[in-house]
Steps between C-alpha positions, in 0.01 A plus 500: 500500500782741589661445162172578322458816706851615410417449131183706537692776677763510224230520236328782685828691527564467129178672394413864545230619733313689229526529122811696410672456837830314534513184710774461761674219311470660157794687343523858619375733226803726553704251297748401770443128442409451867163387628273788596498404869882523504519828312249786487244291691728465804517754784787725400560279195464784256488874535233546237284302262284688253248263345405735213815709438391671176151592617388845395701509179298525181705216349514281811381191313743549209788540746403172668479331158842636397651391831357147504355388166641684197850407376606807302331839524578858590328835556611857555448639851436872555663622821383787710686742730870569471558216251216595264744568216660150512406228254413171669382172347364213708584156354396147582857368504844652450832335403637277776175571691640840595271711723571809288739641245594847380530517123765713329227752423431538872165321475436272796361151446334344803462120517176362643588132520737535794408356837649692794284326762461802724120492505409804292601476132381856440744641755778270379453616140495865611828453689666341199364774269632780720844338512502467122396862453813604695732260311721575199418335164647152480520458878418136595195499728471235769191387685407613848696318770295633791149639541463852363464771760165671547490681171276551199311223326453474126164673536679804644746533212294451183217689337195280538389437146430186294818354362542436127628144514721382215523122478820382328546178302821439690777692675663666201386833645787458750753571225306753294723790607825342620803325354489123526729320746568131572335530844190670359480255209511205741228653720288574196531146364401351836202733541369449146430135576255595775305759294171332411285679234285753685270786404297750704134534409385845391129453580539454878754588768788278616404191295777309322479228239793260508610174338684249716620204302213400274225647722351850509382679813342827606625634835306802623594691815194655663478760779173388663511326840553127476177402677295717266668353192445144621130574552469664161678224310287239684188676376634504147616140510164345582354683199797391282589869450854496639659387171698776336456329161330179391710204607694696765522380862542710813766280662577699817644818646838630603530711814773761496558820697144518631321458167395195302551394139246259349651272236322351197635225277410596144431283197789448260537781250305761698777761499471842657270622222257219569453597863494881482124562447403198709698631797308830493173309490606285795597814690145629457355170624739499793403856600137394497577202722708714739201732545267212598399499867297178538648216705675228300292195420613152600630442149685835499657425838625169364647674194664758727661231713636330192658820376642584843672161502675586172686805627876533519671767712805649327574785745 
């Protein structure tokens, strides 16, 4: 009996208390690699943990997508205050996974796919950006080795406006304005192998078509609360209205930085053009379902539970 109780206790520890929460035995969302109960979930285990670090930014969902889901993309950032005249570009990934680099032109490139594990990616990125703004062109930038002091967050440094995301076929944009070198060529060759075909939809916000191997997917980062989205998709599912195109399947959701990204597997040959109009139509159906106030039916609750069981926490 004691052994069975221990198993039940371990299972209870592994799951979160409410949708979207992190269980004690799950990986800490800060990216440290430790279990939550031994990191930011422990008394004094972490100085800060911000569940939704990019909240309030007009392009919050695109930033999450670029940080976690999109291989090669970039967008110009407009700074405010004393650095308003500096050119800055935020990128998914930089050579050798650098946190930032200062181009010969003086333009700063800021890398999103860098895990500093200090609990607030927005403050980490701001600290790296400020250091790069003070650096000379060509200066190698290293990641943070200790938590940044109480300083600005990304929200404090940039003009809050929608980003114009440019999705690249690969990482050739790294060398668009510099002389090639053996080190850069080696980094470029390694990175190119991980760049799956990806395109951002124009009809809706923060939705990305991608092809992984021989399969196509739509990954769509959404800002609504997780519970509300689960309810809405459950309502759509029982009416068979959650398909983005005929033959597509809603296969689950990613959780990352306080928002969720539903994922659809698409029929072969759909392509980004084949999902553009359909995504806008689904967005309208979803908004209608989000506005519904009636309690879920038994069938809808069952559909909701099934979707909740197909969630994966990234960060």
